[in-house]
N, C-alpha and C positions, 0 to 999 in steps of 0.2 A: 189849496188847503193850508191852513195856519199851523206852523210848527208848534210843537207842544213839549218843549224841553223844560225840565223842572228847573226851578231857581235853586241857588245855593243855600243850604240850610247848615246852620252852624250853632253850637252851644257857646260860641264866643261872639260877644258883641261890642267889644272895644279892643284897643291895642293891648296886646299880650304883655302881661307884667314882666315876662322873662325876656322880651325881645332885646332890650339894650344889653343885658347881661351876656346873651349868647353871641350877639355881634362883636361885642368887645373881647369875648374869649377867642374868637375866631381871627380877630385882629392880632392879638397877642400870641397866638400859636399858629405859625405857618402851616398850611394845608400839607400834610404828608401823604400824597397820593400816588398809588401805583397804577400806572397807565397800562391798559391791556395791549397786547402785541398787534391786535386787529386795529386798533385805534392809532398806533404808530403808522401803519400802512395808510390809513384813511387820511391821516394828517398830511402825509407826503403827497397823496393825491391832490388835497385841497392846495398845498403849497405850489405844486407844479402847474395847476390850472391858473392860481392867482399870479404867479409869476408871468405866465404867457399874457395875461390881461393887462397887468401893471396898474390897474385902477385901485382907488381906496376900497378898502374891505368893509363889507356889511355882513353881519351873521343874522340869520333867522333861526333862532334855536327852538326846536320843537315845532318844525314847519308843517307837521301833519301831511296832507295830500298836496302841498306845493302852491296853492293859489297864491299865498302870501308872498313867497319868494319871487314867483314870475311877476307879480304886480310891482314889486319893490324894484326888481330888475328893469322892468320896462319904463319906470318913472325915473330911474337913476342909471342911464346907460353907459355913464362914465365910471360907474363903480362895479366891483365884482361881489356878487351876492352869493353866499354859502347858506343853502337851506339844509338843516339837519334834523332828523327825527330818528328816535330809536325804534320805531315800529318798522319792521320789514315789510309788512302788508301796505302801509300807507305810502312808503317810499316807492314800492313796486307800481302802486297805482299812479303816483305822481309821475314817474318816468314813462309810464304808459300814456298818460294824458297829455305831457308836454314834450314837445321836441327839445332836443339838447339846445341850450341857449349859449350865445357867445360871452355873455356876461353873468351867468349863474350856473351853480351846481346843486343837484338835489341828491343827498345821499343818506344812507343809513349811518348813524354814528351815535356814540355815547357822548353827549355835548359836554359833560364834566371833563371827560378826558381830552377833548378837542380844546376847551378853554385852557386846561392846565398847560397843554403843549404850546398853545399860541402865546400864553404868558411867558414861558420859559424861552420862547424864541423872539421875544420882544416885539410881538405884533401889537399894533393898536388900530382900533376899528373907527370907522366914521360913525356907524350906526350899529346898534345891536337890538333887534326885535325879539321879544319874548311875548307871544300872543296867546291869550286865553290858556295859561298854564293851568295844570290841575292845582286847584286851591288848597287841597288837604284842609278841609274846613273845620274838623274837630279841633278843639283847643289843644288837645294832646299831639296834635300833628304839627306843632311849630317848626320843629327841626326838619321836617320834610318839605317845607316850603322853601323857595330858593334863597330868600334872605336869612333863613335859619340854618342853611346848609353851610359847611366849610368851604364850598366852591363859590360862595357869594363874593368872596375877597378876589378870586381870580376874574369873576365877571367884571368887578368894578376896575380891576387893574387893565382890562382890555380897553378901557376908556371909550371915548365917543359918546354920543347921544343914546341913552337906553330908552326904548319905546315899549311899554307894556299895554296891553288891553285886557280887561276882564269884566266878567259880569258880577263880580264880588268886590264892592268898592273897598272894603276893609283891607283885602290882600294888597290893593295898591297903596293905601295909606301906611301899612306897615312897611312895605318896600321903600316907599319914600323916607320914612323915619329912619330905616336901617341904613339907607344911603347917606342920609344927613349925618348920622352917628359915625359912619366910616369914612366920610369924605366932606369936602366943602361944596359939593355940587348942588345946584338949586334944583327943585322939583316942582311939578305942576300935576295935580290930579283934578281931572274934570269929567263931567257927563259928555259922552258923545253919541251923535246920531248919524252914522255913516250913510252916505249916499250910494257908495259902492262898497260892498262887502269885501273885506280883505282876506276873509277865509270862510270855509264852510261853518265852522264853529260860530263865527259872528253872524252869519246869516240865520243859522238855527236859533241863536238866542235872541236876536233882534225880532224875528218873525213869531217868537213866542211872547213878545211884548215885555221882555226884560230890559231894564236900563243897563246901559253899557258905560263903561268908564275907561279914560285913557290916562297913562302916566308918562310924563317925559321927565327923564334925568339928564341934566346938561352939566 
């Protein structure tokens, strides 16, 4: 049976006129963020696991049910991959489906808190995956997208290659422009046709006949 996932519908058809203004505002005003106590505990859990492994760090933020985290970890066994999602149910399913891995961790977390703590502790990533994020497609939703959020600057400070995938090309084009405004990093946005699905979202969108796109920020 063919999947039938709706395409992204938006009243925005081009780069948002406020994008540069918002990114520059966040650059000029450091993110004043109060981290939750539970996030402090989770960060210590991540740190302890990463210290034991001692490999380069990869974040998979918004990992859903964990398929992407496990795939990344299997392909890069020398690295330690942290898969994080805010959904308690998705992480429960992920940990039921996958055995504990030597080089990955799947856990429920507020990624904004973890990014902020990682930056404060001078962590630098090898890669950072953000796969099929909620695009918040209404024009009025710009500040809810990652590149319109104050946490975007923390995301960039973590360094490494940022890898995004989406079924809404404009989301990636805006992310690429925001990264260019904030840094000197090069970006590439292109259509992708995956042979092996990196997540259940990717499988659903691809089988629905939607065009998929990838973004690499280096």
